[in-house]
C-alpha positions in Angstrom: 9.9 26.9 -1.3 6.2 26.1 -1.2 5.1 24.2 1.9 1.5 23.2 2.5 -0.4 21.7 5.4 -2.4 18.5 5.4 -5.7 18.4 7.1 -5.1 15.5 9.4 -2.2 13.8 11.1 -0.2 11.0 9.5 -1.2 7.6 10.5 0.7 4.3 10.5 -0.4 1.8 7.9 1.1 -1.5 9.0 2.5 -3.7 6.3 -0.2 -4.0 3.7 -2.5 -2.4 1.1 -6.1 -3.6 1.8 -8.9 -2.9 -0.5 -11.8 -1.0 1.0 -15.5 -1.1 0.0 -16.6 2.1 -1.8 -20.1 0.8 -2.6 -19.5 0.4 -6.3 -22.9 -1.0 -7.5 -21.5 -2.1 -10.8 -18.7 -4.2 -9.3 -19.5 -7.9 -9.0 -16.0 -9.1 -8.3 -14.1 -10.8 -5.5 -13.5 -14.3 -4.4 -11.0 -16.8 -5.8 -10.7 -19.4 -8.5 -9.3 -22.9 -7.9 -7.3 -24.0 -9.6 -6.0 -20.6 -10.8 -5.3 -20.0 -14.5 -1.8 -20.5 -15.7 0.0 -17.3 -15.0 1.9 -17.2 -18.3 -1.4 -17.7 -20.3 -3.2 -15.1 -18.3 -0.4 -12.6 -18.8 -0.3 -13.3 -22.6 -4.0 -12.4 -22.8 -3.9 -9.5 -20.3 -1.0 -7.6 -21.9 -3.2 -7.0 -24.9 -6.0 -5.8 -22.7 -3.6 -3.3 -21.0 -2.2 -2.1 -24.3 -5.6 -1.6 -25.7 -6.6 0.4 -22.7 -3.6 2.7 -23.1 -4.4 3.0 -26.8 -8.1 3.9 -26.3 -8.1 6.0 -23.2 -6.7 9.5 -22.2 -6.1 11.2 -18.9 -6.9 14.6 -17.6 -5.7 16.2 -14.2 -8.5 17.7 -12.1 -8.5 19.6 -8.9 -8.5 17.5 -5.8 -11.2 18.9 -3.4 -9.8 16.9 -0.4 -6.1 17.5 -0.8 -5.2 20.5 -3.0 -1.5 19.6 -3.0 -2.0 17.3 -6.0 -4.4 16.8 -8.8 -6.4 13.7 -9.5 -5.7 11.8 -12.8 -9.0 10.8 -14.4 -9.2 8.3 -17.3 -11.8 8.3 -20.1 -12.4 6.6 -23.4 -11.3 8.3 -26.6 -14.7 8.6 -28.3 -17.4 11.1 -29.2 -16.5 14.6 -28.2 -13.2 13.2 -26.9 -12.2 11.6 -30.2 -9.3 13.9 -30.7 -7.6 13.3 -27.3 -4.1 11.9 -27.1 -4.1 8.3 -26.0 -2.0 7.4 -22.9 0.2 5.2 -25.0 1.4 8.3 -26.9 2.2 10.4 -23.9 5.8 11.5 -23.5 5.4 10.7 -19.7 4.7 7.1 -20.3 7.5 4.6 -19.4 7.7 0.8 -18.8 9.5 -1.4 -16.3 9.9 -5.2 -16.7 9.5 -7.3 -13.5 9.8 -11.0 -13.2 7.6 -12.9 -10.8 6.6 -16.5 -10.6 8.7 -17.2 -13.7 6.7 -14.7 -15.8 7.8 -11.4 -17.2 5.4 -8.6 -16.4 5.4 -5.0 -17.7 4.5 -2.1 -15.4 3.4 1.1 -17.3 4.1 4.4 -15.6 2.8 8.0 -16.2 5.5 10.1 -14.6 4.0 13.4 -13.5 6.9 14.2 -11.0 9.7 11.9 -10.0 10.3 13.7 -6.7 13.2 15.7 -5.4 16.6 14.8 -6.9 18.3 15.3 -3.6 16.2 12.5 -1.8 16.9 8.8 -1.5 14.8 6.2 -3.3 13.1 3.7 -1.1 14.2 0.0 -1.1 11.8 -2.9 -1.2 12.0 -3.1 2.6 11.7 0.5 3.6 8.9 2.6 5.0 7.2 5.2 2.8 4.8 8.1 3.4 2.3 8.1 0.6 -1.2 9.0 -0.7 -2.9 6.9 -3.4 -6.0 6.2 -5.4 -6.6 2.6 -6.6 -9.1 1.8 -9.4 -9.9 -0.9 -11.8 -9.5 -0.7 -15.5 -13.1 -1.7 -16.0 -15.9 -2.1 -13.5 -17.3 -5.4 -14.8 -16.6 -9.1 -14.6 -14.2 -10.2 -17.3 -13.1 -13.8 -16.6 -11.0 -14.4 -19.6 -9.3 -11.0 -19.5 -9.9 -10.1 -23.1 -11.4 -6.6 -22.4 -15.0 -7.7 -23.3 -17.3 -7.9 -20.2 -18.8 -11.4 -19.6 -22.2 -9.8 -20.3 -21.2 -9.1 -23.9 -18.6 -11.8 -24.5 -19.5 -14.6 -27.0 -17.0 -16.8 -25.2 -16.7 -15.4 -21.7 -14.8 -18.4 -20.2 -12.4 -18.6 -23.2 -13.0 -22.4 -23.8 -13.1 -22.0 -27.5 -16.9 -22.5 -27.8 -19.7 -20.0 -27.9 -21.4 -19.7 -24.5 -25.0 -20.8 -23.9 -27.2 -18.3 -22.2 -30.9 -18.3 -21.1 -33.3 -16.1 -23.2 -37.0 -16.1 -22.3 -36.6 -19.4 -20.5 -34.8 -21.1 -23.3 -31.1 -21.9 -23.7 -29.5 -20.3 -26.7 -26.0 -20.4 -28.1 -24.6 -16.9 -28.4 -23.6 -15.9 -32.0 -20.9 -13.5 -33.3 -21.5 -12.7 -37.0 -18.5 -10.5 -37.5 -16.1 -12.6 -35.3 -14.9 -9.7 -33.1 -15.6 -11.5 -29.8 -18.6 -9.4 -29.0 -21.8 -11.4 -29.1 -24.4 -10.2 -31.6 -27.0 -9.3 -29.0 -24.4 -6.9 -27.5 -22.5 -5.8 -30.6 -23.1 -2.2 -31.8 -21.9 -3.3 -35.2 -22.9 -6.9 -35.4 -22.4 -7.3 -39.1 -19.0 -5.6 -39.0 -19.7 -3.1 -41.8 -18.2 -0.3 -39.8 -21.4 1.4 -39.0 -23.5 1.3 -35.9 -26.5 -0.9 -36.5 -30.0 0.4 -36.9 -32.7 -0.6 -34.4 -36.2 -1.9 -35.2 -37.8 1.3 -34.0 -41.3 0.5 -35.5 -41.3 -3.1 -34.1 -42.2 -4.7 -37.4 -39.6 -7.3 -37.0 -37.5 -6.0 -39.9 -34.6 -3.6 -39.7 -34.8 -1.4 -42.8 -34.8 2.2 -44.1 -38.2 2.7 -42.3 -36.4 2.4 -39.0 -35.1 5.6 -37.3 -32.2 5.5 -34.8 -29.3 3.2 -34.1 -28.0 1.2 -31.2 -26.7 3.2 -28.3 -22.9 2.9 -27.5 -22.1 5.9 -25.4 -18.4 5.3 -25.0 -17.7 4.0 -28.5 -16.2 0.7 -27.4 -18.4 -1.4 -29.7 -20.7 -2.8 -26.9 -24.2 -1.5 -26.6 -25.0 0.4 -23.4 -27.5 -2.2 -22.2 -24.7 -4.8 -22.0 -21.9 -2.5 -21.0 -21.8 -1.6 -17.3 -18.9 0.9 -17.9 -21.2 3.3 -19.7 -21.9 5.9 -16.9 -20.3 9.2 -16.1 -19.3 8.7 -12.4 -15.5 9.3 -12.4 -15.2 7.4 -9.1 -17.1 4.3 -10.2 -14.0 2.2 -10.5 -12.2 3.4 -7.3 -11.9 0.6 -4.7 -9.4 2.2 -2.3 -7.8 5.6 -1.6 -5.8 7.5 1.0 -5.9 11.3 0.6 -3.6 12.2 3.5 0.0 10.8 3.8 0.2 7.4 5.6 3.2 5.3 6.3 3.4 2.0 4.6 6.0 -0.8 5.3 7.1 -2.2 2.0 8.9 -5.2 3.5 6.0 -7.7 3.4 5.0 -9.2 0.1 2.8 -11.9 1.6 -0.2 -12.3 -0.8 -2.4 -13.5 2.1 -1.9 -10.1 3.7 -3.0 -8.4 0.4 0.2 -6.4 -0.2 0.4 -5.9 -3.9 3.8 -6.6 -5.4 3.3 -4.2 -8.2 2.4 -1.4 -5.7 5.7 -1.9 -3.8 7.8 -2.2 -7.0 6.4 1.0 -8.4 7.4 3.1 -5.4 11.1 2.1 -5.4 11.7 4.1 -8.6 10.7 7.4 -7.1 11.8 9.9 -4.5 10.1 12.0 -1.8 9.8 15.7 -1.0 13.0 17.7 -0.4 11.8 18.6 3.2 9.1 18.8 5.7 8.1 20.4 9.0 6.3 18.5 11.8 3.7 20.6 13.6 2.8 20.6 17.2 -0.7 19.2 16.3 0.8 16.1 14.6 0.3 17.4 11.1 3.2 17.5 8.6 4.0 20.1 6.0 5.9 18.6 3.0 7.5 20.6 0.2 5.5 20.2 -3.0 8.3 18.6 -5.0 7.2 15.0 -4.0 6.8 12.2 -6.5 3.5 12.0 -8.3 2.8 9.2 -10.8 0.4 6.6 -12.1 1.2 2.9 -12.5 -0.8 0.4 -14.5 -0.4 -3.0 -12.8 -1.2 -6.5 -14.4 -3.2 -8.9 -12.3 -0.1 -11.2 -11.9 1.5 -8.4 -9.8 -1.8 -7.7 -8.0 -4.4 -10.1 -6.7 -4.5 -12.5 -9.6 -7.0 -15.3 -8.9 -7.7 -14.5 -5.3 -9.0 -10.9 -4.8 -10.9 -8.8 -2.3 -14.6 -8.5 -2.5 -14.6 -5.3 -4.5 -12.2 -6.5 -7.3 -12.9 -9.2 -9.9 -10.3 -11.9 -10.2 -7.6 -11.4 -12.9 -8.1 -7.7 -12.8 -5.3 -5.3 -13.8 -5.3 -2.2 -11.6 -4.4 1.4 -11.8 -2.8 3.3 -8.9 -2.2 7.0 -8.7 0.4 7.6 -6.1 2.3 10.4 -4.4 5.5 9.7 -2.4 6.4 12.2 0.3 9.0 10.6 2.5 11.2 7.5 3.0 12.5 6.0 6.1 15.3 3.4 5.9 14.0 0.4 7.9 15.9 -1.6 10.4 13.1 -3.6 11.8 15.1 -5.4 14.5 17.4 -2.5 15.3 20.5 -4.7 14.8 22.4 -2.1 12.9 21.8 -3.8 9.5 19.1 -2.1 7.3 16.4 -4.6 6.5 17.0 -4.7 2.8 20.5 -5.9 3.4 19.1 -8.9 5.3 17.7 -10.3 2.0 20.3 -13.0 1.8 19.1 -14.6 -1.5 18.6 -11.2 -3.2 15.0 -12.0 -4.3 13.7 -8.7 -2.9 11.7 -10.7 -0.3 13.0 -10.7 3.3 10.3 -13.0 4.6 11.2 -16.4 3.0 13.1 -19.3 4.5 16.3 -18.4 2.7 16.5 -15.3 4.8 16.1 -17.1 8.2 19.5 -18.3 9.2 18.6 -20.0 12.5 15.3 -21.3 11.3 13.5 -20.1 14.4 10.4 -18.7 12.7 11.6 -15.1 12.6 13.4 -14.1 9.4 16.7 -12.2 9.9 15.2 -8.8 9.4 13.1 -9.1 12.5 15.5 -11.3 14.4 17.9 -9.6 16.9 20.1 -12.7 17.0 20.3 -14.0 13.4 22.2 -17.1 14.1 20.8 -17.8 17.6 24.3 -18.1 19.2 23.5 -16.0 22.2 25.3 -12.9 21.0 23.1 -10.2 19.4 23.7 -9.4 15.8 24.4 -5.8 16.7 27.3 -6.9 18.8 28.8 -9.1 16.0 29.1 -6.2 13.6 30.5 -2.7 13.9 29.1 0.6 12.4 31.4 3.4 11.6 31.0 6.4 13.9 28.0 8.5 13.0 26.6 6.0 10.6 23.1 6.5 11.8 23.2 10.3 12.0 21.7 10.9 8.6 19.0 8.1 9.1 20.7 5.9 6.4 23.2 3.1 7.0 25.0 2.1 3.8 26.9 -1.2 3.3 30.3 0.5 3.4 29.5 1.8 6.9 29.2 -1.7 8.3 32.2 -4.0 9.3 31.4 -7.7 9.1 33.7 -10.2 10.7 34.6 -13.8 9.9 36.7 -15.0 12.8 37.0 -18.6 11.7 37.6 -17.7 8.0 34.9 -20.1 6.8 33.2 -17.5 4.5 30.2 -17.0 6.8 30.1 -13.7 8.7 30.0 -13.9 12.5 26.5 -12.7 12.8 25.3 -15.6 10.6 27.7 -18.2 12.0 26.9 -19.8 15.4 30.5 -20.8 15.7 31.6 -17.2 16.0 30.1 -15.4 18.9 32.7 -12.9 20.2 31.5 -9.5 21.2 32.9 -6.8 18.8 31.5 -3.8 20.5 32.3 -4.1 24.2 32.0 -0.9 26.1 
């Protein structure tokens, strides 16, 4: 069994995924939009952007110079010398998952490189996970209407149904789009739509004809000339806004948008498993077996930052996360004997809301040692079977819940029932 050593100790990452500044000069994002765009309308536009990305990009796995235990997935456009590459959309490793949030159905796309050890337990939405990750944007330009065309080249960047007005040589001009492809003529590599890259006026005679040599430059073959396309550069890290190369523990229980935890990030992890084993060293480092989960998830903006994003990420940006899952700890945040995920009373996969706060005291049940505030601790109003915690996992069938007055509400949630059940 192959075991490898990480270069630094595991650190605790409390609650949330925060975006970090990687000095991406091309990125002009961040901020918020009020009022935000209708979520259903944004998703309808964005799903086509994501599908187009998967159809027009391929991935390769390259060596990771910082952590050799896993390779880095790099994404590039299918064009030029890469014209024969298989698109992500045709990969046998690609799968989808439907997730409903804010009354909108979203699709997560996964590239499954390794699902993790079959013997291990999948995390729940309230557990703690040891992970590494690399977060990047689909594109590194502003795209307000989410149509896949950067604002710098979009004939109607605000999607109001009318061509935008821009300033040219001190004069306002209405942008034109001769072939109706959404790319403004001044940015379109094939403005007349004849299927050929347009010639340029190389002899500066004001006429483009057979006397002109050369064509417009469109390095990545996306139809937008390089001068108006900030994605045309060869830096593989240009879109990366955050990464963690050594395993860090993340608490998945907090989906509060104000704390920047991304719902799509959490919901991606719950479908995978960790490594089959590990060894903790005296210096604080940890050796994990190399059968840990390794995958890539493509997340729509409605499951990410949507209309209020960190400084490095434009609003309405779908995101890509490459993730590795090493270990899972079942969380019991208040140590009351009930795993945190079982304290989600309304089954909405969110343990923070008012529906999961029985006594209304400000602390939801999963961090409240006395859920009903009756003076008897929750752990004393339930009973765990002998040895329930020995394997680090407490299952529902290992907990006895009582209802002394028979009113349908278990004792630990009923202030009328407060008898101790575990007296020594």
